[in-house]
C-alpha positions in Angstrom: 28.4 89.6 61.6 27.9 90.2 57.9 30.5 92.0 55.8 28.3 95.2 55.2 27.6 95.5 59.0 31.2 95.0 59.8 32.4 97.6 57.4 29.6 100.0 58.6 30.9 99.7 62.2 34.3 100.9 61.1 33.0 104.1 59.4 33.2 106.3 62.5 36.8 105.3 62.9 37.4 106.0 59.3 36.1 109.6 59.7 38.2 110.2 62.7 41.4 112.1 61.8 44.6 110.3 62.6 48.0 111.8 63.2 51.2 110.2 62.0 51.8 108.9 65.6 48.4 107.2 65.9 47.2 103.8 64.7 44.0 101.8 65.1 44.3 98.5 67.0 41.5 95.9 66.6 41.0 92.6 68.5 42.6 89.6 66.8 39.3 87.9 66.0 38.1 91.2 64.3 41.4 91.4 62.3 41.0 87.8 61.0 37.3 88.4 60.1 38.2 91.7 58.3 40.9 90.0 56.3 38.7 87.2 55.2 35.9 89.6 54.3 38.2 91.8 52.2 39.7 88.7 50.5 36.3 87.3 49.6 35.2 90.6 48.2 38.3 91.0 46.1 38.0 87.4 44.8 34.3 87.8 43.9 35.2 91.0 41.9 37.6 89.0 39.6 36.2 87.5 36.4 35.5 83.8 36.6 36.8 81.6 33.8 34.3 79.3 32.3 34.9 75.6 33.1 35.3 73.4 30.0 32.5 70.9 29.3 32.6 67.6 31.1 33.4 65.5 28.0 36.5 67.7 27.3 37.8 67.3 30.8 37.3 63.5 30.6 39.1 63.5 27.2 42.0 65.5 28.5 42.5 63.4 31.6 42.3 60.1 29.6 44.7 61.4 26.9 47.3 62.4 29.5 46.9 59.1 31.3 47.5 57.2 28.1 50.6 59.2 27.2 52.2 58.8 30.6 51.4 55.1 30.7 52.9 54.6 27.2 56.0 56.5 28.1 56.5 54.4 31.3 55.9 51.2 29.4 58.5 52.1 26.7 61.0 52.9 29.4 60.4 49.7 31.2 60.5 47.6 28.0 63.8 49.1 26.7 66.1 46.6 28.4 63.8 43.7 27.4 63.8 44.9 23.8 67.6 45.1 23.7 67.8 41.6 25.2 65.4 40.2 22.6 67.3 41.8 19.8 70.6 40.2 21.0 68.9 36.8 21.0 67.3 37.1 17.6 70.5 38.7 16.1 73.5 37.0 17.8 77.0 38.3 17.2 79.0 36.9 14.3 82.3 35.1 14.8 84.2 38.2 13.7 82.2 40.5 16.0 82.7 38.2 19.0 86.4 38.8 18.8 85.9 42.6 19.3 83.6 42.4 22.3 86.1 41.7 25.1 88.3 44.5 26.6 90.8 43.5 29.3 90.0 44.9 32.7 93.5 45.3 34.1 97.2 44.9 33.1 97.3 41.2 34.0 94.4 40.4 31.8 95.8 42.6 29.0 99.1 40.7 29.2 97.4 37.3 29.1 95.2 38.4 26.2 98.2 39.5 24.2 100.0 36.2 25.0 97.1 34.1 23.8 96.2 36.0 20.7 99.8 36.4 19.5 101.0 32.8 20.3 102.3 30.8 17.3 99.5 28.2 17.8 96.8 30.9 17.4 98.6 32.4 14.4 98.9 29.1 12.6 95.2 28.3 13.2 94.2 31.8 12.2 95.9 31.4 8.8 94.3 28.0 8.1 91.4 28.4 5.6 89.3 25.6 7.1 89.3 27.1 10.6 87.1 30.0 11.9 88.2 32.0 14.8 85.7 33.2 17.5 85.0 33.8 21.1 81.9 31.5 21.6 81.1 32.7 25.1 80.9 36.3 23.9 78.2 35.3 21.3 75.7 34.7 24.1 73.3 37.5 24.8 74.5 39.7 27.7 71.3 38.9 29.7 72.1 35.2 29.4 75.8 35.6 29.9 75.4 36.9 33.4 73.7 33.6 34.5 75.8 31.2 32.4 78.4 29.0 34.2 81.3 29.3 31.7 80.5 32.6 30.1 79.6 34.4 33.4 80.3 32.7 36.7 83.7 31.3 35.8 84.8 34.1 33.6 87.0 37.0 34.9 90.2 37.8 36.8 91.4 34.9 38.9 89.2 32.4 37.1 89.1 32.0 33.3 90.9 35.4 33.0 90.0 36.2 29.4 87.2 34.6 27.2 88.6 31.5 25.6 89.8 31.9 22.0 88.4 29.1 19.8 89.1 27.8 16.3 86.4 25.5 14.8 87.1 23.5 11.6 84.4 23.4 9.0 81.7 20.8 9.2 82.4 20.2 12.9 85.5 18.1 12.2 87.8 19.5 14.9 88.0 22.2 17.5 90.8 24.0 19.4 90.3 26.3 22.4 93.0 28.3 24.1 92.3 29.6 27.6 94.0 30.8 30.9 93.2 29.4 34.3 93.6 31.5 37.4 94.2 30.6 41.1 90.5 30.9 42.0 89.7 27.7 40.1 91.7 25.4 42.4 90.6 22.4 44.4 94.0 21.9 46.1 96.3 24.9 46.5 97.7 25.8 43.1 96.1 22.8 41.3 93.0 23.4 39.1 89.9 21.6 40.3 89.2 18.4 38.3 85.5 19.4 38.1 86.4 22.5 36.2 88.4 20.5 33.7 85.4 18.2 33.2 83.2 21.2 32.6 85.6 22.6 30.0 86.0 19.2 28.3 82.2 18.7 28.1 81.6 22.1 26.6 84.6 22.0 24.3 83.8 18.5 22.9 80.2 19.5 22.4 81.2 22.7 20.5 83.4 20.5 18.3 80.5 18.5 16.9 77.7 21.0 16.9 78.2 21.9 13.2 77.9 18.2 12.3 74.6 17.8 14.1 71.2 18.7 12.8 70.4 22.4 13.5 73.8 22.8 15.3 72.5 21.8 18.8 73.5 18.8 20.9 73.1 17.6 24.5 75.5 15.4 26.4 74.5 11.8 26.6 77.7 10.3 27.8 81.1 11.7 29.0 84.2 9.8 30.2 87.3 11.5 31.5 90.7 10.2 32.4 93.0 12.5 34.4 96.7 12.2 33.4 98.6 15.0 35.3 97.9 17.9 37.6 96.8 21.1 35.9 98.5 24.0 37.7 96.9 27.4 38.0 98.1 30.6 36.4 99.0 29.1 33.1 97.5 28.8 29.6 95.9 25.5 28.5 94.7 24.1 25.2 91.7 22.0 24.5 91.7 19.9 21.4 88.7 17.9 20.1 87.9 15.7 17.1 84.6 14.4 15.9 85.1 10.7 15.2 81.7 9.6 14.0 78.3 11.0 13.2 75.0 9.0 12.8 71.9 11.1 12.3 71.3 13.0 15.5 74.3 11.4 17.3 77.9 12.4 17.3 80.9 10.9 19.0 83.8 13.1 20.0 87.3 12.6 21.5 89.6 15.2 23.0 92.0 16.3 25.6 93.4 19.3 27.6 97.1 20.0 27.3 99.6 22.7 28.4 100.5 25.4 25.9 104.2 25.2 24.9 106.1 28.2 25.9 108.7 27.9 23.2 109.7 26.1 20.1 110.5 22.4 20.5 108.7 22.1 23.8 106.2 19.3 23.9 102.8 19.9 25.6 101.8 17.8 28.6 98.4 16.1 28.4 96.5 16.8 31.5 93.2 15.0 30.9 91.5 13.0 28.1 87.9 12.5 27.3 85.4 10.8 25.0 81.7 11.8 24.7 78.4 11.1 22.9 76.2 14.1 22.0 72.6 13.8 20.7 70.7 16.5 18.9 67.3 16.7 20.7 63.9 16.6 19.1 62.7 20.2 18.4 66.3 21.4 18.0 65.3 23.5 15.1 63.5 25.8 17.6 66.5 25.9 19.9 68.8 27.0 17.1 66.8 30.2 16.5 67.7 31.6 19.9 71.1 29.9 20.6 73.7 30.3 17.9 76.7 28.1 18.4 78.6 28.5 15.2 
């Protein structure tokens, strides 16, 4: 039934007087049809806004898509940009000392013991030595996947980042570090493989400044174990560059205990000798991996 005919059929009812107690009841289908008809009539009486031209709608949709895509891209690239900046602009030696903050009271105690020890104080006052924390100079994105700067660093392991003193020209190197109980092979005794890792890295850092572009790879490493290295103590690595020929450098060193008081002699735990070679193309490596 069309809307005019439907409304016409209701006219007799509209002319019938109703009392306050009366009401008109229509079948449900008739009610739905009446509501739709009245809604359509009311909607058609409203002024219709003119639709913008097609080219304007296409331009508006394209602009919004570009804006949202750009915002999403910038948000996604923010971590990568920060990582790239940390690679291209590595921390200085002085800045690396301020990066670490102890996580608990034990770490804070060990940190204070290492940094205030007479050995650290004497090396800090020597004009030919530069103090740093080499592991903290690695970009954070790399540090998380690095063996000595990430996996082995933390409470129960290498409790605080090793404190290092490098002599000018790659002549010698001293590193002070604490070993926790999670580095053991036998109960209470630090794993020999860990000591080998520390010696390899420490001797390499010693000669880096003497090699072209400050980068070298291990060609040969020999280690002799002298005494057990017990966990939960501070150790010292000492290294000296003995010879340099072009891209090759020979280094000798050892790990010893840190004397607890004046007059106490350190115990040598392991000795090592190594050969490091600066690889071809090292000038490109040095741009993203600063070692000094």
